[in-house]
C-alpha distance (Angstrom), angle and dihedral (degrees) to the residues before:
residue distance angle dihedral
M1 . . .
T2 3.74 . .
T3 3.73 140.1 .
K4 3.78 119.1 -84.4
R5 3.78 128.3 -122.7
T6 3.74 135.3 174.8
T7 3.76 113.4 -102.6
P8 3.77 129.9 -121.2
T9 3.78 118.3 -130.3
P10 3.81 99.6 -77.6
T11 3.75 133.6 -152.5
A12 3.78 105.3 -121.5
T13 3.79 116.9 -134.2
S14 3.78 114.2 -117.3
T15 3.78 108.8 -138.5
A16 3.80 101.9 161.5
A17 3.80 97.2 96.8
T18 3.79 103.2 20.3
G19 3.78 104.7 32.5
P20 3.79 125.5 -124.6
S21 3.78 120.7 -32.1
Y22 3.82 90.1 -127.6
E23 3.79 142.4 51.8
V24 3.82 135.2 -163.5
R25 3.79 118.8 -121.7
Q26 3.81 141.0 140.2
S27 3.81 112.2 -54.1
P28 3.80 127.3 -145.7
I29 3.83 86.7 -145.9
H30 3.80 100.0 54.9
G31 3.81 136.2 -31.7
N32 3.79 112.5 -52.2
G33 3.77 122.1 3.5
V34 3.80 138.0 -176.2
F35 3.80 117.5 -117.3
A36 3.80 133.4 -169.4
R37 3.82 111.1 -106.9
K38 3.80 90.4 -166.4
P39 3.80 135.9 5.3
I40 3.81 113.2 -61.9
A41 3.79 119.6 -153.4
A42 3.80 124.1 -129.5
G43 3.82 110.4 -90.9
E44 3.79 93.7 19.4
R45 3.81 116.3 144.1
I46 3.79 103.6 -126.1
I47 3.80 107.2 178.0
E48 3.80 144.0 -20.1
Y49 3.81 116.9 -116.3
R50 3.82 102.6 -125.1
G51 3.76 136.1 -174.7
E52 3.78 143.8 108.4
R53 3.81 115.0 -43.4
I54 3.78 112.7 -131.6
S55 3.81 140.6 157.5
W56 3.83 122.0 -93.5
D57 3.81 88.3 -113.0
A58 3.81 89.8 56.8
A59 3.82 90.3 45.6
T60 3.80 91.9 52.3
E61 3.80 91.2 46.9
R62 3.82 91.5 50.4
A63 3.79 91.8 50.5
E64 3.82 91.2 50.2
K65 3.83 92.1 48.6
A66 3.80 90.1 49.9
G67 3.80 88.6 53.5
G68 3.77 95.4 -121.1
P69 3.76 138.4 100.7
V70 3.80 121.3 -96.5
N71 3.82 90.0 -108.3
H72 3.82 91.4 69.4
T73 3.79 95.5 61.6
F74 3.79 138.3 86.1
Y75 3.82 94.0 -110.4
F76 3.79 120.6 145.9
S77 3.80 116.3 -174.1
L78 3.81 121.7 -134.4
A79 3.80 130.6 -149.9
D80 3.82 91.2 -112.7
G81 3.83 91.1 61.2
R82 3.79 96.1 -103.7
V83 3.79 126.2 115.5
I84 3.79 133.5 -131.8
D85 3.82 107.8 -135.6
G86 3.80 102.0 -153.1
G87 3.80 88.8 -175.6
R88 3.81 89.4 71.2
R89 3.80 117.9 55.1
G90 3.80 87.4 -16.7
N91 3.78 129.3 147.3
E92 3.80 138.5 -143.8
A93 3.83 92.3 -67.5
R94 3.81 89.4 79.3
W95 3.82 88.6 71.0
I96 3.82 95.4 59.9
N97 3.79 105.7 117.0
H98 3.80 129.6 -139.3
A99 3.80 122.8 -102.0
C100 3.80 129.0 178.4
S101 3.83 90.2 -142.4
P102 3.81 98.7 36.5
N103 3.79 132.5 -171.9
C104 3.82 93.7 -151.7
E105 3.77 137.3 48.6
A106 3.81 133.2 -156.2
F107 3.80 120.3 -129.5
E108 3.79 128.4 -174.4
E109 3.79 115.6 -141.9
D110 3.81 122.9 173.5
G111 3.82 91.3 -18.6
K112 3.81 93.8 -50.3
V113 3.80 125.6 107.6
Y114 3.79 120.3 -138.4
I115 3.78 129.7 -173.5
H116 3.84 114.5 -137.5
A117 3.80 132.0 -174.3
M118 3.82 111.4 -108.6
H119 3.81 91.4 -159.2
D120 3.79 137.4 -6.6
I121 3.81 110.7 -53.9
D122 3.80 122.3 -155.4
A123 3.79 122.6 -131.4
G124 3.81 109.5 -92.4
S125 3.82 94.9 28.5
E126 3.78 118.7 128.0
L127 3.80 114.2 -114.9
N128 3.80 115.9 -130.5
Y129 3.77 142.5 159.9
N130 3.79 134.4 -167.1
Y131 3.81 107.8 -95.7
A132 3.82 91.3 -160.0
L133 3.80 89.7 -166.0
I134 3.78 113.3 -156.6
Y135 3.78 113.3 -138.3
E136 3.79 116.2 173.6
E137 3.80 98.7 -161.1
R138 3.79 123.1 85.0
H139 3.82 113.2 -70.4
T140 3.80 98.5 -122.2
P141 3.82 123.0 177.3
K142 3.82 88.4 -106.0
L143 3.81 91.4 53.0
K144 3.80 91.9 46.5
K145 3.80 88.5 53.3
V146 3.82 90.3 54.0
F147 3.83 89.0 51.5
A148 3.82 95.0 38.9
C149 3.78 118.1 157.2
R150 3.80 120.6 -136.2
C151 3.82 98.2 179.8
G152 3.81 95.8 117.1
T153 3.82 93.0 -153.6
P154 3.83 117.6 149.4
G155 3.82 90.9 -107.1
C156 3.82 95.6 47.0
T157 3.81 112.1 151.9
G158 3.80 93.3 -168.2
T159 3.81 92.9 -119.1
M160 3.80 139.7 73.4
L161 3.81 89.2 -145.4
A162 3.78 121.4 109.5
P163 3.80 111.3 -118.9
K164 3.80 113.6 -93.9
R165 3.77 113.7 -108.3
R166 3.74 109.0 -115.6
T167 3.75 118.6 -136.8
R168 3.74 114.9 -142.5
T169 3.75 119.4 -136.8
P170 3.77 117.4 -149.2
A171 3.78 115.5 -103.9
A172 3.78 114.4 -101.7
S173 3.81 115.5 -103.2
K174 3.79 117.1 -117.6
């Protein structure tokens, strides 16, 4: 569940001989995390976010049946209104955690989502991107607690939610 952007021409990671440039292990941020096994260059395409493609209605229904809110899923929204459910037929990308000051970025290209390095990443570093979750309802303290961020980066906002867009009202005439 993040915002979409167009992608630059990436450098694809070659994994045939050396294996992937990442691994999944326990994260100090939250649950599992994805970590660089070797240095990753800025702009490098690291991994595709995979999973079953479903409608938002199906995603909401699945979350309700599982007894949890939509925010505790592996859903990634697409520009066409569908959702990638990384919890079904997903891959390691679903374990990439949120950070307010991330080292990776998600790009949608031809209906696929790829994770790219924003800058050089050292071996052993945890990979992360800003989820920028869009939630239409009012951002109450209770809601912010549900979507709390634990990234600990210097620019941490304390939430995984994207800021609400403020609507400006015209100034009153005198």
